[in-house]
C-alpha positions in Angstrom: 186.9 120.3 69.9 187.3 122.7 67.1 187.3 120.3 64.2 185.4 117.2 65.4 183.4 115.7 68.2 183.2 112.5 70.1 180.1 110.8 71.4 179.6 107.5 73.2 176.0 106.5 72.8 173.9 103.4 72.9 171.6 103.0 69.9 168.9 100.6 68.9 169.5 101.0 65.2 172.8 102.0 63.6 171.0 103.0 60.4 168.6 105.3 62.2 171.4 106.8 64.3 173.4 107.3 61.1 170.5 109.2 59.4 169.9 111.3 62.5 173.6 112.2 62.8 173.7 113.1 59.1 170.7 115.4 59.6 172.1 117.0 62.7 175.5 117.7 61.1 173.7 119.1 58.0 171.5 121.4 60.0 174.4 122.6 62.2 176.5 123.3 59.1 173.7 125.1 57.4 173.1 127.4 60.4 176.8 127.9 61.0 177.4 128.8 57.3 174.5 131.2 57.4 175.6 132.9 60.6 179.3 133.2 59.7 178.8 133.7 56.0 180.9 130.6 55.4 180.5 128.1 52.5 181.1 124.4 52.3 181.3 121.5 54.7 182.6 121.8 58.3 183.5 118.2 58.6 185.6 116.2 56.2 184.4 112.7 56.9 181.3 110.7 57.8 181.1 109.7 61.4 182.8 106.6 62.5 181.0 104.1 64.7 182.7 101.4 66.8 181.0 98.6 68.7 182.1 98.5 72.4 182.4 95.1 74.0 181.3 95.8 77.5 180.9 98.5 80.2 184.6 98.2 81.1 185.7 99.2 77.6 182.9 101.8 77.5 184.4 103.4 80.7 187.8 103.4 79.0 186.4 105.0 75.9 184.5 107.6 77.9 187.7 108.6 79.7 189.6 108.7 76.4 186.9 111.1 75.0 187.1 113.3 78.1 190.8 113.7 77.8 190.7 114.9 74.1 190.3 118.6 75.0 193.3 118.3 77.3 195.4 116.6 74.6 194.4 119.4 72.2 195.6 122.0 74.9 192.1 123.6 75.0 191.9 123.1 78.8 194.2 122.0 81.6 191.7 119.5 83.1 188.9 117.5 81.4 186.2 118.9 83.6 187.1 122.4 82.3 185.7 121.6 78.9 182.1 122.7 79.0 180.9 120.1 76.5 182.5 117.1 78.3 180.9 114.6 80.6 183.9 114.8 83.0 182.2 117.6 85.1 179.1 115.5 85.4 180.9 112.4 86.6 183.0 114.4 89.1 179.8 115.8 90.6 180.6 119.4 89.5 177.5 119.8 87.4 174.4 117.9 86.3 173.8 117.1 82.7 170.4 115.6 81.7 171.9 114.2 78.5 174.2 111.9 80.3 173.0 108.4 81.1 175.8 107.2 83.4 177.9 104.1 83.3 180.1 102.6 86.0 183.5 104.3 85.5 185.1 101.9 88.0 184.6 99.0 85.6 187.3 100.2 83.3 189.5 97.3 82.1 193.1 97.4 83.2 194.7 96.5 79.9 193.7 99.7 78.1 196.2 102.5 77.6 194.2 105.7 77.4 197.1 107.3 75.5 196.9 104.7 72.7 194.9 106.5 70.1 195.1 103.5 67.7 193.3 101.3 70.3 190.2 103.6 70.1 190.1 104.4 66.4 191.1 101.3 64.4 188.9 98.5 63.3 185.2 98.0 63.9 185.2 97.7 67.7 186.7 98.5 71.0 187.4 95.5 73.2 189.4 92.4 73.8 191.4 90.7 71.0 188.8 88.0 71.0 186.0 90.5 70.5 187.8 92.2 67.6 188.6 88.9 66.1 184.9 87.9 66.2 183.9 91.2 64.6 186.4 90.7 61.8 185.1 87.2 61.1 181.5 88.4 61.2 180.7 86.1 64.0 179.0 88.7 66.2 175.4 89.7 65.3 174.9 93.4 65.0 171.4 94.6 64.4 171.2 97.4 61.9 
C-alpha cells in the first residue's frame, strides 16, 4: 500500500511491540527522507492494534488484509502484491516471515467487505468478545 500497511502478528507484549513499531517506522522514515530528499512524517497516525478473538477471526482478518491492494486497484489478484501473504498461502512462494494459521477456520458471519468490522473498537471477534473488551472483563497482558 502506498500510504499505510497492515500486519497481523502475535505479540507477547503490546508495549514492547509498540516501541519496536515506533522505532521501525522512525528508521524507515529517516532513510526514506534521506534517499528522496523529503522532509516530515510519512504516516499520519500511530499504529492501531486490535485484539483478535480466535483463529477463525484471525483468518478473516488475514484475508481482509490480503484484499487491500486489490481494493486499492494496485493489483488484480491478492497474490500479485509482492508484500502480501496471499502468494505464500496459495503455495506460489515461500516466505520465512509468515507463521501460518488455518485459513479454513474463518468464521462464517464475517463480511470481508465490511471495513468497519475490522477497524472499529478494540477487537475483532464476536459481539460477546467485543462486549467483554468494552467492559474490561478480558485480561490483556501489556
